[in-house]
C-alpha positions, 0 to 999 in steps of 0.5 A, spaced: 483 478 503 487 481 508 495 482 508 499 485 514 505 489 511 511 493 514 510 500 514 510 503 507 515 509 505 512 516 505 510 518 498 515 524 499 521 519 498 517 514 493 519 518 487 526 521 485 528 526 480 534 527 477 537 529 470 530 531 468 527 524 469 522 521 475 523 514 477 521 510 483 526 510 489 530 504 492 526 504 498 520 504 493 522 498 489 524 494 496 517 496 498 514 493 492 518 487 493 516 486 500 508 486 498 509 482 492 512 476 497 507 477 502 502 476 496 505 470 493 506 467 500 498 468 501 497 466 494 493 472 492 490 472 485 488 479 483 481 481 483 478 484 476 472 487 478 470 493 483 474 493 490 473 496 497 479 497 500 480 498 508 487 500 510 490 501 517 496 504 518 500 503 525 505 509 524 511 508 528 512 515 530 508 521 530 509 524 523 507 523 516 500 523 512 495 518 511 494 519 504 502 519 502 502 512 505 496 509 502 498 512 495 505 508 496 501 501 498 496 502 493 501 502 488 505 496 490 498 492 491 497 494 483 497 487 479 497 483 485 491 484 489 487 488 484 489 489 476 489 496 477 487 502 482 482 504 478 478 498 480 477 501 487 470 504 488 470 505 496 476 506 500 477 506 508 483 509 511 485 509 518 491 512 522 493 509 529 499 511 533 503 504 535 511 506 536 512 499 538 509 495 532 508 499 526 506 496 520 499 496 516 493 492 515 490 492 508 483 488 506 481 488 499 474 485 498 470 485 492 465 491 492 458 489 493 454 489 486 
């Protein structure tokens, strides 16, 4: 399955800390809802075995870490594209600059046996 999605927020704004608690930010909740809607539209069923993920981040501005964006997207896909991110046995992540059309394309496939 392949999904085209908006650019995920950075992991730096994904988690918030207040009064001794850690929680996901409003941006994180909103992004998770966008991912859920995309999976629902495509009638995605979570894969249950080992998976291979290919992630292309087309960033809107020349800043940000690839791994911070992947972590946010990977968490948002959990329960929708795969049951748990521990199923990922192979990950390919790429960063591209595309200021006029930012976003991500992610492909999730069953891992070869």
